[in-house]
N, C-alpha and C positions, 0 to 999 in steps of 0.2 A: 289248394293243395300244389305243392311246387315239386318238380322233379328236376334234379340236376345230375347229369351224368357226362361220362367222357368217352365210353367205349360201347356200352351196351344199355339199352332200356327195353324192358320186356313188360307189356302191360296186357296179360291175359285175364285179368279179373275185371269186376264191374264196380263202377262208383255208384254207391247208393247215397244220394244227397238231393232228394226232390224237395223243392221249396213249398212252403205252405203258399195258399192263395195270395197273389199279390207279391210274394217275396222274391228275391233274386236267386237264381240257380248257382250252382257251384263254379268256381273259378279253378281251372286247372293250367298251371304255367310249366313249360317244358324249357330248361336253359342248358346250352351247351355252346361250344365254340362255333361248331357247324353241325347243321341237323339236316338229314335227309328222311323224308316220308315216302316209304317205297311200298307199293302194292304187291300182293301176292303174285309170284310168277315173273316178277320183274328183277332183272340182273341189277346187283348193288354193289358188285365186287370193286368198280372203279371208285364208287363214293367212299367206300370203307378204306381203300387205298390212299385216299385223298384226306382221311382224317374225319370223315363225317360220322357222327352219331345217327346210326339208322334205326328208324322206328317204323313198325309196321303200320300201314294206313288204316287197315281193317281193325286192328286192335284200338287205335285211337278213337275211330268213330264209335266201337262197341263200348268203350270205356264209359261213356254216357256224361260226359262233361256238360254242364249247363252253358260254360264259355270256356274254350280252349285257346291258349296262346302258345304257340310255338316260336321260340327264339328268344325268350327274355322272361322277366317276372314283372307282376303288378303290385302296386301299393296304392293306398288312398291319396288323393290329392284334392284340394279345394276346388280345382276346375274339372275334376273328373277321376280317371284312374291313371296314375302315372305308370308308364311302361319303361322299364330299365333294360334295354336291349342287350343282350349277351352274345348273340350269334353273328358272326361276320357274314355267313351265307346260310340260306334255307332252300332246300330243293323238295319240289314235289314230283314224284314219279309214279304214276299209278294209271288205272284204267277206269272205264265206267263201272265195271264189276267190283272194283276195290277203291270206290270214291271216297274221298275224305270228306265227311259231313259232320254237321251238329247244328244247334241252334244258333251258335256264334263260333267262327274259327276265325283266328287272327294268326297270320305268318309274318314275322317281323326280323329283320336283319339290317346290319350296318352297311353291308357291301351290296348284296343282291338277293332278291326273293325270285326264284325261278320256277315257273310252273312249266313242266317240260311237255314235249309234243304229245298229244292224246290224253294228257292228264285231266283229271276231274276233281273240282272243288266245288262243294254244294252246301247252301244253307238248308238245313232240314230239322223238323222238329219246332216246338213252340218256345219261343223265347220267353224268359220270365224276368219279371223285376224292370226297373227303370235302366235304360241304356245310359252310359257315360262317355264323355268325350275322352279320347287316348292323348294323354300328355306325355310326350316323348322326352325322356330324361337326355339332355345334350351329351353327345359323344365326348365333348371337352367342356369340363366345368368352368364357369367364370372364376376368376381370381380376384378375392377382394383384399383390400386394406383396411385396417382398423385406425389408421392414422395415428398409430402409437397411443390410443386411448381405448383399450380393451373393455373398458366399463362403460363407454360411451358410444352407442351405436349411430348417434345423429350424424357423425361425421365419416361413417364408413363409405366407401366408394369402390367402384370396380376398377381394377388396374388392367384386366386381360377380359374382354367379354367372353362368353360362352360361344360354343360353335357346335352345330349338329347337322347330321346327314344321315340317311338311311333309306330303307324301303320297307313297305307294309302293305300287305293285302288282307282285307277283311271281308267276310261274307256273313249275313246275318238274317234271321227270321224277325228280327225286331226293328226297331228305329234306326235311322241313320245317325251317325257320329262324325265327328271331325277328328282328323289327326293334328294336334297342336304342337308346333315346333318353334323353337326361337333361335334366331341367328343362324339361319340356314346356309351352309356352304355347298353350293352346287357344283363344285369341282371335285368332290370326293365321294366315292362310293354311290349308294343311292339308286341302285338299278332295280326295275321289275321287268323280268323277261316271260313272256307269254308265247309258249310254242305253237307250232301249226297244229290245229285241229284240239287245241286244249279248250275245255269248257268250264267257264266260272259262272256257276248260277247262284247270284247273290240273294235270290229271294226277295226279301224287303230291301236289302241295302247291300251294295257292294262298293267297295273303297279300295282304289289303287293309288298308293301314295309313294312317289319316287322323287328324291330330291335331285336326282340328274336325269336318267333317262328311263323311259317306259317304251319298251319294245313289244309290238304284238304282231306276230307272224300272220301270215295269210292263213285263213279258215279258222283262227281262234274265235271262239264265241263268248260274248260277255252278256249278262242280263242281270236285271235287278229294277225293281220299282224306283228306288232311289240310287243313282249311279254317280259316282264322284271319282274322277282320275286326276293326278298330279304329276307333274315334271318341272325340270328346271325352265323349261320354256314349252309352249304349246304352239304347233303350227297348224292352223286350219287351211288344209288343202295345199300344203308346200312347206319349203323350208327344210332343215336338218338338225338334228340334235334334239334333246328333250323328248317330246312326244309329237309325231307327225300324224295328223289324222286325214287319211284319205277318204275318198267317197264311201268305201265299204265299211270303214270305221264309223265314220260319223252315222251312216245308216244304222248300225248297230246301237250307237249311243242315243239315237233319237226314239228308239223304241222304250225307253225309260220314261216314267212319268216326272222324274225330277233329275236333272242333269247339273253337276258342278264340274266346270274345268278350272282347276286350280294350278297356276303357274307360279312358281318361285322367281319368276322374272316377268316375261311378257307373254301375251297372246297376239300372235302373228297372223294376219289375215291374208290369205291369197284368193279367197273365194268367198261367197255368200253361204248363209246357213238359213234354213227354214225349220224352226222348231215349234211351230205353232201347235202340234199335238202334245206338246209336254207341258205339264201343269206348272213347273218352275224351271227356270235356268239361272245358274249363277256363273258369272265371269269373276273369278278371283285371281287378280293379277295386279302387279304395279303399273303395267302399261298395256294399252291397245294399240299395236302398230300395224299400219298399212304397207302393203308392199304391191305397187302397181298403180295405174291410173284408171282403173275400172270402179265401178260402185260396188261396195260390199254391203249387203244387206243382212241383218240379223233380225229375224221374227220369232217370237215367243210369247206364250200367254203371260206369264210373269217373269221378268227379267230383273236380276239384281248384279250391279256393278260394286265389287268390294275388292280390298287388298287387305289380307289378314297378316302380312309380314312379309311380303315380296320386296326385293329391292330394284331399284330402277337402272336400266341399262341404256343402251344406245337408242336413238330415235328411228322411226320408221323411215324408209326411203321412197315411200309412194306418194302419189299426188292426187288420189281420187276422192271419193265420198263414201262415208261411212253413215248408214242409216240404221239406228237400232229402233225396233218397233215391237210393242208390247201392249197388253191390255193394262197392265201396270208395271211401271219402271221404277225401281228402287236405287237410289244413290247410297250405298253402304259405307262401312268402316273403311279407314285407310284412305291414304293419298294415291290417287290414280291419275295417269296421264294418257292422252291420245296424240299420236304423231303419225305422219305420213298420209295425212288426210287434208284436202283443201276445204272440205266442208264436212261438218258432222251434224246429224239430225237426230235427235232424241225424241221420240213420240210415243204417246201412251194414250189409249182411248178413254181410260178412267182417270188416272192420275200418275204425276212424277212425285216421288216423296224421298226426302233425305232422311236417313236413319243412321243412328250413331254418329261418331266424329270421324270426319274426313274430309276429302275434297276431291274435285275432278278438274284437272287442268287441260284443255283442249289446245294448248300450244298456240300456234298461229292460224287455227282454223276458224272459219266462220261458223259459228255455233248456233243452232236454233233448238229450241224446246217447243214441242207443239203438243198441247195437252188441255183438258178442261181445267186443271189446277195445278199448281206447284206448292206442295206442302212439306213442312218440317215436321217430322213425327216428334213426339214428346220428347224433350231431352236432346234432340239432335243437334249437332253443330257442323254445319256442311258448307263448304265454299265451292263455288262454280265459276271457273276462270277461263278466259281465253285472251290473247292478244289480238284476235280479229274482232269483229262486231257480234254482239251477243243479242238474239231476238228470243222472246218468249211470246209465243202465239197461243191464243185459245182456239181449238178447233171445235168445242161444242159447249154450251153453257151448263152450269149444274144449278138446280133448283135450290130454293133458300133451305129446305130441310137437309139435303146433302151437304151443303156448305157449313151448315151448324154443326153436323156430325163430325165432319172432318175437322174443323176448328177446334172441338173439344178434344181431339187427339193430337194436337199441335202444341200442348202446353209447354212453354219455356224454349222451343226450338230457336236456333240461330241459324239464319241463312245469309250467305255473302254471295253477291253476284257482281262480276267484274268482266269488262270488256272494253275494246276500244269503240264506244258508241254502243249503248244498251237501249233496246226497246222492250218494254213490258206491257203486254196487251192481254194479261190474263190475272185471276187471282193468286196471290200469294199469302200463304198462310203460316203464321207463327205467333200464336196468340200469347201474351205474356212474354214473349221472347224478342228477338231483334231480327230486323231485315235491313241489310246494308247493300246499296246499289252504288257502284263506282264505274263510271262512263270513261275513265282514263281521260285522254284528250278529245274525245268525241261528245255527241250529244246524248243527254239521257232523256228519253220520251216515255212518259206513262200515258199510254194510249186511252182512247175512251173506255175500252173495256179492262183497262188496267186496274187492279186493286190490290193495295198492299195492307194486309190485315195484321196488326200487332196489338190489338186491343185487348183488354181484359176479359176474364170468365169466371163462371161459377164452377165449384168443385163441392160435392156434397159427400160428407164422410159420414155414413150411417145416416143420421136424421139431422146433422149440423151443416150448414152451408157455409163455406168459406170462400173469399173473393180474391184472386189473384189480379194484381195490378196490371195495367196495360204496359207494354214494353217500349221498344225503341225502333225508329225508322230513320236511316242515315242515307243521304244522297249526295253524291259528289261527282264534280266534274273539273278538269284542268283546262279551262279555256272554252269549253263548250256551253251549250243551252241545256238547262234543267227545265223541261216543258212538261208541266202537268195539264193535260189537255181536258176541255170541258167533258164531264162525265166520269173522270178518273177519281179515285178515292183513296186517300191515305187515312187509315183508321187507327187511332190511338185512344180510342174511348174506353172507358171501364165498363164493367157489367152495370146494368141500370140499377142494381140493387146494392152495389158497393164496390169499392176499390178506388184507386186513383188513374188518372189518365197519364199517357206515356210521354216520351220525349221526340220530338222531330229535329233532326240536325240536317242542314243544307250547307254544303261547302261548295263555293263557286268562286273561290278566292283567288284563282289563278287566271283572271281575265274572263271568267264565266258570267252567265246570265241566268235568270230565273224567271220562269213565268207561271204564277200560282193561278191556273185556270180551272183546276178540279176542286173537288170537295176535301176539306180536311175536317176531321172530326177528333176533338179531345174534350168534349163536354162532360162534366163529372156531376153525377146525381148522387143522392144519399150521403151527403156530406163528404164526398171524396175531393182530393185535389185536382184542379183542372190540369192542362197539359203544359209541357216545357217546350220552348222553341230556341233553337240556336240557329243563327245564320252567318256565315263567313262569305263576303262577297267584295269584289273590288270597287263597284259603285251601286248605290242603291237610290234611284231617281224618284220613286213615290212611296215615301214611307207611309203617308197618310193611307194609302189605299191598302197597303200591307196591313197596317195597324187595324183597319176594320175587318179585313179577312181573319185576322188572329182573334179578334174580340169576338166575332160571330162564331168562331171554330172551337172556342173553349180554351184557348191557351192562356190561362189565367194565373198559373203558378209562376212561371218564370220566362222571361225574354231575353236573350243575349244576341247582340249584333256586333259583328266585327267587319269594319269596312277598310279595305287594305289600302286603297289609293285615293278615293274621291272624297268630296265634301259630302255632308248629310245634313239634310233639312228635316228636323222633326216636327211633323205637323198632324193635326187632327186628334182624336181621342185615342189613348191607350189605357186599358184597365188590365192590370197584371200586379201580382205581389211583388216581385222581384224584376227589376227593369234595368238592364246595362247596355251601354252603347260606347264602342270604342272605335275611333278612327286612327289609323296608323299614320296617314299623312294629311289627312284633310281636317276642314273645320267642321265643328258641330254647330248647328245654328238652330236654336229652339224658336220655332216660329210663334207669332202672336197669337195663332189660333191653336196651338198646341195645349193639350191638356192630358198629363200623364197621372194616373191615380194608381199609387202602389199600395193597396190596402191589404193587412194581414193582421190576424188576431193579436200577435205580439210584436207588430211592426214591420211595414213594408220597407222596401230598399230602392233607392234611385241611384245609379252611377253613371255619368257621362265623362268620357276622357276624350278630349279632342287633341289628336296629334299634332295640328297645326293651329289650335285656337279654339275658343268656345264662346258663342255670343247667345244672349237670351233676350228676346224682344218683349216690349210691353204688352200685356195681355196674356202671356204664357203663364201656365200653373204647372208647377211641379209640385205633387202632394203625396206625401208618404204617411200613412196613418197607422196607428195601432188601434185595433177595433174591439179589444176585449173589454166587453160590457159587464163582466161579473166583478173582477177585482181592479180592473182600471190599470192593468200591468201592461208592459211592452214599451219599447222604443225603436222608433223608425230612424231610417238615416238617408240623408242625401249627400252625394259627393259629387262635386263639379271640378273638373281638372282641364287645365290647358298645359299639355306636357311641353309644347313649344308654343310660339305665337302669343296672343292676347286672350285673357279672361276679360269678357266685356258683357256685364249684366246690366242692360239698358233699361230694364224694367222687368214686371212679371211678379209673381208670387212663388215663394218657397214654404210651403206649408208642411209642418211636421207635427202637428196637433194629434191629440189621442194618447192614452196610456200615461206613461210618466214623462212625456215630452221626447222629441226626437233630438238627433245630433246632426249638425250641418259641418261640411267640411268643404272649403274652396282652396284649390291649390294652383298655383303658378309658378313660373321660374322667377328667381331674384334677377334683379338687374346687375349689370357688370360691377358696379360699385358697392354692391352688397347693401344698399341704403334704400332699395325699394323693389317693387315686384311687377311682373307684367300683367297688370291689372288696370284696365281704362275705365271702367264703371262698375258700381256696386249699388245699383239703384234698385234692386229686386227686394220686395218686402219679405221680412222672414216672420213667420207665424209658427207658435208653438214649440219652438226649440229650447232645450234646455242647455244646449252647448252650441256655439257657433265659433267655428275657427277658420281663419284665413292663414294658409301656410305658404311660405315663400321656400322653394325648393333650390337647391344647389348641386349641381353633379361635380365630383371629384373623381378624376381618372388617376388609378395607381399605375405608376409606372413600373413598379416591380412586382406588381400582383399580390401585394399584402394590403390588408387594411390599415395596419399599424404606420404605414408610411404617409398616409394623408389624414388619419383620424385627428390629431392635434390640431391641423388648420382647420377641418371641418368643424371641430367643436368650437374653436375660438370665433370663426365666422358666424356660426350658428348662434352663439350667444349675443354676438354684436347686432346681429339682424333683429333677433326677437326682443332684445332691449331698447331698440330705437323708437321711441314714442312718436317720433314725428311721421313715421311711414303711414300710419292709419289716418292721421290728420290730413295728410297731403292728398289721400284718396277721395275724400269727401263722400257724398251719398249716404248710404247706410254703413259705412265703415266703423263707426263706433259700436255697432252691435256684435262685432268680432273680436276674439282674442287672437293676436298675431303670433304665429308659431314659425319655427325654423324646421324644414325638412333637409334631409341629408341623403344623398344618393351616391354611393361609392361604386365605381365601374371598373372593369378590366376587360380588354379585348380577349384575353385568354383566361387561365385560371385565376381565381381570387381566394386567398386565404385569410382567415381570422385566425391569428396565431396564439394569441392570449385573451383572457377574459376582458369583456368590456361591460364595466358597471354603468349601465345608461344613467342611473339615479345620481351616482357619484358625478357624472359629467354634466348633468342638465339640472338635477334637483327639482323641487316641485314647481319652480317658477316657469320653466321652459319644458314641460314634459308633455306638452301637446304635440310636439313634433314627431315626424315619421322618419325611421331609418331604413334605407332600402340598400341592399347589397346585391349587385347585378354582375355575373359572369358570363363571358362568351363561352368559356370552358366550364371547368368543374368549380364548384363553390365548395371550398373545404373549410370546415368548422372544428378546429383543433384543440381549441382551448378546453380546459376541464374545469 
């Protein structure tokens, strides 16, 4: 029921609208430009003179609305109930004898909601039905453009975003709800004023939402099991503007069971808080800022840090210590920052959990987490960052049963941890998800008690079990040491009854080092695939030892190595389906003891690219097999390339047997005269290949950034090279086993553009089709031909 009036509204009747069991009670909305709710015996002449619609408080209470909204109207919304605020101001002026009450009472205004001195607002009666969040319709709607395509909404975009401001007070005998606003403007309207001696008895839930200032006079009394207060900023024990909570106000708030401090900007700390008696505390703000050099301690049973739409302002000016302590600490939705603290400690006796999508940036603070376990809840995507050191400490171990239960609740979580130096000494859970740890320019240490769990898990739907593949773990440093200490664990293994193992990526390419002293797990059972391994590093001294570790750990699906600076000697036994090694500036040497076995049902793959050359010694074996035993299908590949320097196959075996026979390709640069290539020996034995190609590559630099300017010369030289039958004869060894081909690489330091069609068959025909064309641009690569 909606009442809209300008000058008078008399409600002497009774609303009979009782819901059935479990149903929702009646909604009564009163809309006017200004509304004053006045109790019997109170003078309202000044309000009438100022244009207020005056409504009797007792009549409103007796009318019997299941839910009363004063100041606007409500409509359905997918996120709750949309509130269209019509009133600029709402005033409550009454006494305890004429209290405004009901199961749910909401006062909403664009400018101010004023509960005058001595006035009483009370939740009374039994709430019915499910409660719904209040979705505030913006004061200024967004302006959209259809891009002059009214029948196509895919290119519609916002020209001017919406803006919202306002004030809202809600008391309820039902559950707590949130006031949801978008694009809040904290400089306009949005005042909640509570006078001296005013009484707000929220019952189950009291909500004060002001986008600018909330003023509570001395002697005002607030109560409610679930209490939420909001302002443009909230000062804990000091500051000005927004909402300033002094000792008396904090004492009132701490009597609730659940407290939410919601700032549309920052939470500013001037003193400590002890809220251990509360079941739940929520800090909802863009920033937690310190002011001063002392230690600020916040203690609660259950503490959540979130940001549901606040914007970031200036940094804090302090230099003290922030210690947030709880039984359980949740890093919730939205991006949050901490500033004005030299040190930040987050501690939880049960767990620290990431929930929803968001991040916490501690600025330059030294950040420490102290808890039994850090967990990403299912579907969470959380980043934890600091420009100082990041330390994750375990204060008490969890038993296997507790760990398993928490792990099942972390399905698909994504956790990102970064600092200037990172130490992990506790379990981190994100099963089937991802864990990324970046130590900046410092060391990354996984201590003895450190565990990164991103393995697979089983999910049962009714009576059917399904298996989630293991996820990803990424470790990175720019110049530091990645140290996996003895006793530490990286777990990327699938569930024993199904699923594939995960991927481990290690990046120490900017002068970093890696020590694999801990346990790696990527073994797959029940027919699943083994793990994938990626390493980028400046130098790798003991490839054989690492190969043994990876073999034993189950990384049998793929391994990729990128060595940025030094040479690499491949030694020992490697067993993996897909094997790739690239050295940017060094020589790859395949030692005589090396045996690489790349086996897969439809063909394994081996690719070695030496930036300064590639050599293979007698006794070495590179074997890529297709192992399909049913139909004999599949084709393996071996690619060996010397980008610069020499390709020197002094001996060894290149085995491509199995399936339909494999493909072998050797690549090296052509000589300056275009009549040879940088190959000094071709003595490796070739087995099981159905195609063996020796490709001579020449680079052509485009002066004007177009392919067409160098294509004619590149084509002519490629034909001359590939048609020179004397090149293979001069190489000796097993050269006769190969087909000679010409490779073309066209480069530009900036953009490179292909401006017209290039039919490669017309240019090379069937005779020289084995060559490779590479287009490489330092800037953009533009393919403009149609």
